[in-house]
C-alpha positions in Angstrom: -4.7 -19.1 10.5 -5.1 -16.8 7.3 -1.9 -15.7 5.4 -2.5 -12.9 3.5 0.8 -12.6 1.5 2.5 -9.1 -0.1 5.6 -7.6 -0.8 5.6 -4.9 2.1 4.0 -2.3 3.7 4.9 1.3 2.6 5.1 4.6 3.3 2.9 5.4 0.5 0.4 2.4 0.0 -1.8 1.6 -2.8 -5.4 0.4 -2.8 -3.9 -3.3 -2.3 -2.2 -2.5 0.6 -5.1 -0.9 2.2 -7.7 -3.6 1.3 -4.9 -6.3 2.8 -4.8 -4.6 5.9 -8.7 -4.1 6.2 -9.4 -7.8 5.4 -6.6 -8.3 8.2 -8.1 -6.4 11.1 -11.6 -7.7 10.1 -11.0 -11.2 10.2 -8.8 -10.9 13.7 -11.8 -8.6 15.2 -13.9 -11.5 14.0 -11.6 -14.3 15.7 -10.2 -15.5 12.5 -6.9 -15.5 13.0 -4.9 -13.7 10.2 -1.5 -12.4 9.0 -0.4 -9.8 6.7 2.6 -11.5 5.4 5.4 -8.9 4.0 8.7 -10.1 2.2 11.0 -6.9 2.1 13.5 -5.9 4.4 12.1 -2.5 6.1 13.2 -0.9 9.0 10.1 1.1 9.1 8.0 -1.7 8.9 6.5 -1.5 12.3 5.9 2.1 11.7 4.2 2.0 8.5 2.3 -0.9 9.7 0.8 1.1 12.5 -0.2 3.6 9.9 -2.6 1.2 8.4 -4.1 0.3 11.6 -1.9 -3.0 12.3 -0.1 -3.7 15.3 2.8 -6.1 15.5 0.6 -9.5 16.2 -1.2 -8.8 12.5 2.0 -8.5 10.9 4.9 -11.1 9.8 8.0 -10.6 8.0 10.2 -12.4 6.5 13.4 -10.8 7.7 11.8 -10.4 11.4 11.3 -14.1 11.5 14.9 -15.2 10.7 16.1 -12.4 13.3 13.7 -13.5 16.0 12.2 -10.0 16.0 8.4 -10.9 15.2 7.4 -9.7 18.9 9.9 -6.8 19.5 7.9 -3.5 20.7 9.4 -0.2 20.3 11.9 1.0 22.8 13.2 4.7 21.7 17.1 4.7 21.2 18.6 8.3 21.8 22.1 9.1 20.3 23.4 10.2 23.5 22.2 7.1 25.4 23.9 4.9 22.9 25.8 2.2 24.8 28.5 1.6 21.9 29.6 5.3 21.9 31.1 6.1 25.4 31.1 9.7 25.8 34.2 9.9 27.6 36.3 8.8 24.7 34.0 10.3 21.7 32.7 13.4 21.3 29.4 13.8 19.6 28.8 17.5 17.5 25.2 18.1 16.6 25.2 21.4 14.5 22.2 19.9 12.7 18.9 18.6 13.9 19.0 15.6 10.9 22.4 14.4 11.9 25.5 14.4 14.4 29.0 13.9 13.7 31.3 11.3 16.0 34.7 12.7 16.9 37.5 11.0 18.1 40.5 13.3 19.1 38.9 16.0 17.0 38.7 13.8 14.0 35.5 13.1 12.5 35.2 9.2 12.6 31.6 8.7 11.8 27.9 10.3 10.9 24.8 9.5 12.6 21.7 10.3 10.8 18.4 11.0 13.1 15.8 8.6 12.5 13.3 10.5 10.0 10.2 12.1 11.9 12.0 12.2 15.4 14.0 13.7 17.5 17.6 12.6 18.4 16.6 9.1 17.8 19.4 6.9 15.9 18.7 6.1 12.5 22.1 5.3 11.0 25.5 5.1 11.6 28.1 5.8 8.7 31.7 5.1 9.9 34.6 6.7 7.7 38.4 5.6 6.8 41.2 8.0 7.5 40.3 9.3 4.0 36.9 10.3 4.4 34.9 7.2 2.4 32.6 5.4 4.1 33.3 1.8 5.1 30.5 0.8 7.1 27.0 1.5 7.8 24.9 0.5 10.9 21.0 0.6 10.2 18.5 1.2 13.0 15.2 -0.5 13.2 12.1 2.0 14.3 11.8 -0.4 17.0 15.0 1.3 18.4 17.8 -2.0 17.7 20.7 -2.4 15.3 19.3 -4.7 12.7 21.5 -4.6 10.2 25.4 -3.4 9.1 26.2 -2.9 5.6 29.9 -3.0 4.1 31.0 -0.9 1.3 33.6 -1.3 -1.6 36.4 1.3 -2.0 34.5 2.7 -4.6 31.4 3.5 -1.8 29.4 0.5 -3.4 27.6 -1.6 -1.2 29.4 -5.1 -0.9 27.6 -6.8 1.8 24.5 -6.7 4.1 24.5 -8.6 7.2 21.2 -8.8 8.8 21.2 -9.2 12.5 19.4 -11.1 15.3 18.8 -9.9 19.0 22.3 -11.1 19.8 23.9 -9.1 17.1 25.0 -12.6 15.2 24.5 -12.3 11.5 21.5 -14.6 10.5 21.1 -13.0 6.5 24.1 -12.0 4.6 23.3 -10.6 1.1 26.2 -10.0 -1.2 25.9 -7.4 -4.1 27.5 -7.4 -7.4 27.8 -5.3 -10.5 25.8 -7.1 -13.1 25.8 -5.6 -16.8 27.1 -2.5 -15.0 24.1 -2.4 -12.2 24.8 -3.0 -8.8 22.3 -5.6 -7.4 21.9 -8.3 -4.6 22.8 -11.7 -6.0 22.8 -14.0 -3.4 21.0 -14.5 0.0 22.9 -16.8 2.8 20.5 -18.0 5.7 23.2 -18.8 8.5 22.9 -21.4 11.6 18.9 -21.7 10.5 18.0 -24.9 12.5 22.0 -25.4 12.5 22.6 -25.3 8.9 23.3 -22.6 6.4 21.4 -22.0 3.1 21.9 -20.1 0.1 19.6 -18.5 -2.2 20.0 -16.9 -5.7 17.2 -14.7 -5.2 15.1 -13.0 -2.7 12.2 -14.9 -3.9 13.7 -18.2 -3.5 14.3 -17.3 0.3 10.9 -15.8 0.8 9.6 -19.4 -0.6 11.4 -21.3 2.0 10.5 -19.2 4.7 6.6 -19.6 3.7 7.3 -23.5 3.7 9.1 -23.3 7.4 6.0 -21.2 8.6 2.9 -23.0 7.1 4.3 -26.5 7.8 3.4 -26.5 11.3 -0.1 -25.3 10.1 -1.0 -27.3 6.8 -4.6 -26.2 6.9 -3.6 -22.8 6.8 -5.3 -20.3 4.2 -3.2 -18.3 2.0 -4.1 -15.5 -0.6 -1.6 -13.8 -2.7 -2.6 -10.1 -2.8 0.6 -9.2 -4.9 1.0 -10.6 -8.6 4.7 -9.9 -8.2 4.6 -13.0 -5.7 1.8 -15.1 -7.4 4.6 -17.7 -8.8 6.3 -17.9 -5.1 3.0 -18.7 -3.9 2.3 -21.2 -6.7 5.3 -23.0 -5.5 4.6 -23.3 -1.9 4.2 -27.0 -1.1 3.4 -26.9 3.0 0.0 -26.0 2.1 -2.7 -26.9 -0.6 -5.6 -24.1 -0.1 -3.7 -21.5 -1.8 -6.0 -18.5 -3.3 -4.9 -15.4 -5.3 -7.3 -11.8 -5.0 -7.3 -10.2 -8.2 -7.6 -6.0 -6.6 -7.6 -4.6 -10.1 -8.8 -4.9 -13.8 -7.0 -8.0 -15.2 -7.0 -6.8 -19.3 -5.1 -3.8 -20.7 -8.3 -2.6 -22.4 -11.5 -3.1 -20.6 -13.4 -3.0 -23.5 -12.2 -6.1 -24.7 -12.5 -8.6 -21.5 -12.8 -11.8 -23.6 -10.2 -11.1 -26.4 -8.2 -8.6 -24.6 -4.2 -8.4 -23.5 -4.1 -9.6 -20.2 -1.6 -7.6 -18.2 1.4 -9.4 -18.0 1.4 -9.4 -14.0 -1.8 -11.6 -14.4 -0.4 -14.3 -16.8 0.9 -16.4 -14.3 -2.3 -16.9 -12.1 -4.6 -17.0 -14.6 -2.7 -19.1 -16.9 0.5 -20.5 -16.5 0.3 -21.2 -12.8 -3.5 -21.5 -12.4 -3.3 -25.2 -11.6 -1.3 -24.5 -8.7 -4.2 -22.2 -6.7 -7.3 -23.2 -5.4 -8.9 -20.4 -7.3 -8.9 -16.5 -7.5 -11.1 -14.3 -5.6 -12.5 -10.9 -7.1 -14.8 -8.0 -5.9 -17.6 -8.1 -8.4 -19.9 -10.7 -10.4 -19.0 -8.8 -13.6 -15.2 -9.6 -13.0 -16.0 -13.2 -12.1 -18.0 -13.9 -15.3 -15.8 -12.2 -17.5 -13.0 -14.5 -16.3 -15.2 -17.5 -16.2 -16.2 -16.7 -19.9 -12.6 -16.9 -21.0 -11.0 -19.4 -18.5 -13.9 -21.7 -17.7 -11.9 -24.3 -15.7 -10.9 -21.8 -13.0 -12.6 -21.4 -9.9 -13.2 -17.9 -9.4 -15.1 -16.8 -6.4 -16.5 -13.3 -5.5 -15.4 -11.9 -2.1 -15.5 -8.1 -0.7 -12.6 -6.3 -1.3 -13.1 -3.9 1.3 -14.8 -3.0 4.7 -16.3 -0.1 6.3 -15.6 -0.4 10.3 -18.2 0.1 12.4 -17.1 3.0 14.4 -17.4 5.3 11.3 -20.8 3.8 10.6 -21.7 4.2 14.3 -21.1 8.1 13.9 -23.7 8.3 11.1 -23.4 10.9 8.2 -21.4 13.8 9.4 -22.5 17.3 9.0 -22.4 18.7 6.0 -19.3 20.4 5.0 -18.8 24.6 5.0 -16.9 23.7 1.5 -19.9 23.2 -0.2 -18.4 23.3 -3.2 -15.3 21.0 -2.9 -14.2 18.5 -5.1 -12.1 15.7 -3.7 -10.2 13.3 -5.8 -8.2 10.4 -3.8 -6.0 8.0 -5.3 -2.1 7.4 -6.9 -1.5 10.2 -9.1 -0.9 7.9 -12.6 -1.8 7.6 -16.3 -4.2 4.7 -15.6 -5.9 6.9 -12.8 -6.4 9.5 -15.5 -6.0 12.8 -13.2 -5.9 15.2 -16.6 -9.7 14.0 -17.0 -10.2 15.5 -13.8 -8.9 18.4 -14.4 -10.7 18.9 -17.9 -13.8 18.3 -16.4 -12.9 20.7 -13.5 -12.0 23.6 -16.0 -15.7 23.6 -17.2 -17.1 23.2 -13.7 -15.5 26.5 -12.1 -17.4 28.7 -15.4 -21.0 27.6 -13.7 -19.2 27.2 -9.9 -16.6 30.3 -9.2 -15.6 29.4 -6.2 -15.6 25.5 -6.9 -12.2 23.8 -5.7 -10.7 20.5 -6.4 -8.2 18.8 -4.4 -5.8 16.1 -5.2 -4.9 13.6 -2.4 -2.5 10.9 -3.5 1.0 10.5 -4.2 2.8 10.7 -7.9 4.2 8.1 -9.9 7.1 10.4 -10.4 8.1 14.1 -10.1 7.9 14.7 -13.9 4.4 13.3 -13.9 3.2 15.6 -11.1 5.1 18.7 -13.0 2.8 17.6 -16.2 -0.5 18.0 -14.0 0.5 21.3 -12.8 1.3 22.7 -16.2 -2.1 21.3 -17.4 -4.0 22.9 -14.5 -1.9 26.2 -15.3 -2.7 25.9 -19.3 -6.6 25.1 -18.3 -6.4 28.5 -15.9 -7.8 26.2 -12.7 -4.4 26.4 -11.0 -6.0 28.8 -8.2 -8.4 26.5 -7.9 -6.7 23.3 -7.7 -4.1 21.7 -4.9 -1.9 18.5 -4.9 -1.8 17.5 -1.7 0.3 14.9 0.2 -1.0 11.3 0.7 -2.6 11.1 4.2 -4.5 7.9 5.7 -6.3 7.6 8.8 -7.7 10.6 10.7 -5.9 13.0 8.2 -8.0 11.3 5.3 -11.2 11.4 6.8 -10.9 14.8 7.6 -10.9 15.6 4.0 -13.7 13.2 3.0 -15.6 15.1 6.0 -14.7 18.5 3.9 -15.9 17.3 0.5 -19.2 17.8 -1.4 -18.6 15.2 -4.0 -15.7 12.8 -4.8 -14.6 12.5 -8.3 -13.0 9.1 -9.6 -11.4 9.3 -13.1 -9.7 5.8 -13.6 -9.8 4.0 -16.6 -10.6 0.6 -14.8 -11.1 -0.4 -11.1 -11.2 -4.0 -9.7 -13.2 -2.4 -7.3 -13.1 1.3 -6.0 -12.2 1.6 -2.4 -12.1 5.1 -2.2 -15.9 5.4 -3.5 -16.9 3.3 -0.5 -14.7 5.4 2.0 -15.9 8.5 0.6 -19.7 6.8 1.0 -19.0 6.2 4.5 -18.9 9.9 5.3 -22.1 10.6 3.1 -19.6 11.7 -0.2 -21.8 11.0 -3.3 -19.3 10.0 -6.4 -19.0 11.0 -10.0 -17.0 8.6 -12.2 -16.7 7.0 -15.3 -18.9 4.1 -16.2 -15.9 1.5 -16.8 -15.0 -2.2 -15.3 -16.0 -3.4 -12.7 -16.5 -2.2 -9.2 -17.8 1.3 -9.9 -20.9 -0.3 -11.9 -22.1 -2.2 -8.7 -21.2 0.8 -5.7 -22.5 3.8 -7.8 -26.4 3.9 -8.2 -26.6 6.3 -11.2 -28.7 9.5 -9.9 -28.8 8.1 -6.6 -25.8 8.2 -4.6 -23.7 9.5 -7.3 -23.4 9.5 -11.2 -21.9 6.8 -13.8 -20.6 9.0 -16.9 -19.6 7.7 -20.1 -15.8 7.0 -20.3 -14.4 10.1 -21.7 -16.7 12.6 -21.6 -15.6 15.4 -19.8 -18.4 17.9 -20.7 -20.9 15.5 -19.0 -18.6 14.8 -15.7 -18.6 18.7 -15.5 -22.5 18.6 -15.7 -22.8 16.3 -13.1 -20.2 17.9 -10.9 -21.9 20.8 -11.2 -25.7 19.7 -10.8 -24.5 18.3 -7.0 -22.4 21.4 -6.0 -25.2 23.8 -7.3 -28.1 21.9 -5.6 -27.8 21.6 -1.8 -31.2 19.8 -1.4 -30.4 17.1 -4.0 -26.9 16.8 -2.6 -28.2 16.0 0.8 -30.5 13.5 -0.6 -27.2 12.1 -2.4 -25.2 12.1 0.9 -28.0 9.9 3.0 -27.8 7.5 0.0 -24.2 7.4 -0.3 -24.3 6.6 3.6 -26.8 3.7 3.1 -25.0 2.0 0.5 -21.7 2.1 2.8 -23.5 0.4 5.6 -24.0 -2.6 3.0 -20.2 -2.9 3.6 -20.5 -3.1 7.3 -18.0 -5.6 9.3 -20.5 -8.3 9.9 -22.0 -8.2 6.3 -18.6 -8.3 4.9 -17.4 -11.1 7.2 -20.3 -13.2 6.5 -19.4 -12.7 2.8 -16.3 -14.2 3.2 -17.3 -17.0 5.2 -19.7 -17.6 2.5 -16.7 -17.3 -0.2 -14.5 -20.0 1.6 -17.8 -22.1 1.2 -18.1 -22.0 -2.2 
């Protein structure tokens, strides 16, 4: 079995989660059993996994494991069919589509919040004391069962969370306390597990216990740590020895100083302090491998694919050219290291030559403040009417955006690989990006399937975008070249590369 370890699957996922999910799907399709392993308690994990193209057989969550819920499928739980609220004794008042109030003898005793993005399904139920203070909250899983119960102190702060199994018994108890004025979880109790109780001071200690319990049944398993925050946990695993880390991103703060530049703090354990506890690390490119090997010559570094283009997409071929011939697409997290402001500055020059050009940002912002700053910059540059900041989407919704794009713009300060560029290529969308470490140099063939521009040169970035937008024949040639590049990341090719990586 192959276990790919991460924190969670989120409503808004980064390239790391997408890469891990693509690998999980690929391995299972090719007959190499794999699990996307998550640590965090997440009532919406089943929903979020589906959004990443995973089903319950491909995901293993720690809390699900101890709850005995790993194979539970979804059965919707409407509020008015909830057995614990007999309607002959209680009255449900629904004046709002987002919540209902439970009354007893005309007195409100609880509030039921509707499961997000559903109609009338139970999300959580908060119970009040006679003064209207919340004392208890029951939390429902997306799959339709009561998953946990929260108990609150008189001041309204969370005191204890109890995680339940299918019989309603508590299997994990999480205690919360104020530490230096901040409420936080301080103890995890695992109850009656194999007839014993266990206590842990951190969630990661519980996660380590869980990993060892799962892996001891198959000591020949492969484990890949996909999240730097969990490298030290995987390093401590004793049940298996074939432990690796996949470095999805650039490992140095200054990409221009690969040999002497400061490491990002998150990479110190796997590259320095705990390197001996891993069989090695995987990276997406030969260039990053060589930089790491020159700096850490004793480290085993192997190149393995960071993404895959699934066969149905390749079988469809290059989509018909979009009617939005002057539409630029930017996909990714809106954050300082992705430098979306560079895209705005370049675009301000583009529209001087292509007045009907448009720029679409697709991704979630790191903060509302940062998004506001970007919108203010767009206004300052006079491009507000041509720019949209749109919500994060995946699957078919994202595919539609790629199909509508004439060119993909990438402005990150560094990339481990550049998954969105490959995705764009699979829809015949050429890319324009800064020439930075690492993956973009391997993906983009300058002048063929896109352009690489000297880092920070927004004027040249704008010129290259304009060249693609205004030359239909050239753009069509680039579209085919982009798709041809995407074919080199097909399922069979990528899986073979992984097999070769394992044999290194």
